[in-house]
N, C-alpha and C positions, 0 to 999 in steps of 0.2 A: 521655659515658656513664660512670657511676661504675665499673662492672665493667671497662671498658676501661682507665680510668686506673689502677685498682688493679693490673691485670695488667701494664701497662707498668712500673709502679713495682717490682713484685716481680721481673720479669725483669731490670730494671736492677740491683737489689740482688744478685740471685742470680748473674748472669753478667757483671756490669759491662759490659753492652751499651751502646754509645754512643747518644746521643739521635738522631743521624742515622739509624742502623740501625733503631731503634725507629720512627722516623717513616716509614721505608719500609715496615716490616712492617704498621703500623696504617693506612697510607694517609693520614697527616695531616702538617701542617707541623711542622718541628723545634721551633718555639716552643711548639706545643701540648703536645708531650711534656715539654719543660722545665717548663712551667707545671704540668702534671699531677703530675709527680714532686715538685715543690716544694710542692704542696698535699697530696699523699697521705703524704709522708714524716712530717710531724709527727703526722698522724692515726694512723699505724701505731705511732709511738713512744709515743703516749699510751694505747694500748689495753690495755697490761699483759699479764699471763699468766693464762689461765683454768685453774684447778687442778681444780675440779669445777663442774658446772652451777650458776651463780649466784654462784660465788666467783672474783673477779678481783683479782689482785695488781698494783698499779701503783707502789707506793712501798716503800722499805726498811722503813718502819714497819709496813706491812701484812704484809710478809714475816715480820718478827720476831714479830708477833702471831700469824700463822698457824702458825709453827713452835712457839710456846709453847702454843697451844691444841690442836694436833694431837699434840704430844709427839714430833714428828719431828726428826731431826738435820739441820742445814743445813751446807753446805760453801761456803767462800768461797775465791776465788783471784783474782789479778790477771792480765790478759792485755794484750799490747801489739799495736797495729795500726800498721803503717808508714804514714807520710804523706810528702807532698812536702816537700823542704827549704824552710823559710821564706826569703823574699827577704833579700838582704844589706841590713843596716841596720836590720832589725826588732829592736826592743829586747829582746824575749823570745825571740829566735832560739835561744839556747843551751838554753832550757828544754825544747825538744823532743827533745834528744839523750838517749837512754836509756842509763843506766849499765850495764844488763844486756846489751843487744844492740849498743850503740854505733851506733845508727841513729836517724834522726828518726822519732819515734813518738808516739802518744798511748796512754794507759792507761785501762782500764776494770775495775771490780770486778764479778765474776760471782758470783751466789749460786745454788746448786742444792740440791735435797734429796738424801737418801741414795741415791736411784735415778738421780741425774744429770739430773733434770728441771729445766729452767730456771725459776727463780723471779724473778730480778731481774738486770738488767744496767744498771750505773750510767752516768750521764753521764761524759764523758771528762775526764781531766786530762793535763797535759804529761807526756811520757815520762820526765822526770827525777824525777817525784814517786814517793816510795817507797810500796810497797803499804800499809804500816801507816799512813802519813800520809794516804793517800787514804781508808782506812777511817775514820779519825778525822774527817776533813773531812765525810764522808757522815753522821756522827752515829751510827755503829755502837756506839761505847762508851756513849754516853748511852742509846740504846735498850735495850741489854742490861743496863746497870747498874740502870735503874729500871723495866724492863719485865718481861714474863713470863719464866719460867725456860725457856731454850732453849739447847741445845747446838750450838755452831758449831765445826766442824773447820777448821783452817787450817794452812798450811805455816810454815816457819821465818821467812818474811818478816813474819809477824804476831806474833813473839815479843814479849811485853810486854802484849798485849791481855788475856791470861788474868788477870793480876793486877789490871788495871783494870776487869774485868767480873765479878769474883768467881768466876773459873774457868769462865765460860760459853764463852769461846773456848779451845779445846783445841789446842795446838801440839805439835810433836815434843818429846820429852824433852830437857832440857839435859844436856850432858856434865858430869859431876862431876869427871872427871880430864882435865886437859889433856895430861899426859905420864905415861908409865909406868903406864897403867891396868891393873889386874889382869885376867886372862883371863876370870874369871867376870863382871866388870863389862862388858867388851867384848861378851860374848855376850848379856847381859841388855839392854844398850843397843841392840844391833842388832835383837834380837827386838822390843823396844818400838817402835823406829823403823819397822820393817817393818809391824807391826800397825797403827800410825797411818796409814802410807802406803796400806795396802790399804783402809782405810776412806774416805780422802779422794780416792782415784783417780777416783771418779765425776765430780768436777768437771772433771777433765782431759778426760773423754769429752764433757762438755757443751761445753767450749771448742773441742774438735775439731770438733763439729758447727757451731759458730759460724763457724769458719774455712772451712767448705765454701761459705760465701757470699762471693763474690769481693770485695764491697764491704768485708768485714771482714778479708780476707786482706791487702789493701793498699788504702788509700783514696787515690784520685787526684783527688777533688773538692775543694771548698772546705772548709778546716779548721773553719770555724764551723758547718758542717752535720754534722760527724762524730758528735756526740752523738746527734742525731736518727737518723742512719743506723744507729748501733750498736743503739739501742733499737728501731728499726723492724725490723731484720733478725734480731734475736736470738731472739724467741720461736718462730718457725717451725722453728728449727734443732734443737730438742730431740727426744729419742727419742719423746716422746708428743705430737708436734705436732698430731695429729688431735684432741686435746682442746682446741685453742686456736682462737680465731676472730679 
């Protein structure tokens, strides 16, 4: 039954409930639960985010077009999800080590609107991949450079994208003085930095909703499934999840 398979998958993603426990709850064999989750997870990952009735965003291109057409501001940020340590001898084992958290992780780029509503959650990259590199690999520079005029707020990890996108990616202001900065400059810089931070804080709220799903707080399954897991679990976590199907 489709509804039963969907419910089992959502419970697994939300609470990291084991397949054995779900099999007991639903009165079926463990292999049935495993097969159901394997079938439903890609379907959930492909469904995208419903912004308004009839408008569904599935790709980063559609998100940028939506922001440009609606005149809304987008906010981007990267977030890490801990994963199991790869087996000894795996040639790309070191790529999973995050320079930020010093743990084995994968990284995804999140895009929300100014209200913190989830618009896009990207496929994952190794934890060692820098935020700005991941954004470039996803084609964000190309989309903004030749696409509609859209303002994207970002943190200091995306410094440099502003120049590459004609100012469409807005990052915190650079410090002009490395040492012995005048008092008036320190005050101005701090005021500008806080103003920028207060505008982009909504993406942190969106990411916090993501991490309420146990599968995204720490992933204990197969790493080749993590991209589908992230995209499957991300849309229901937003504050306006009732508008999604």
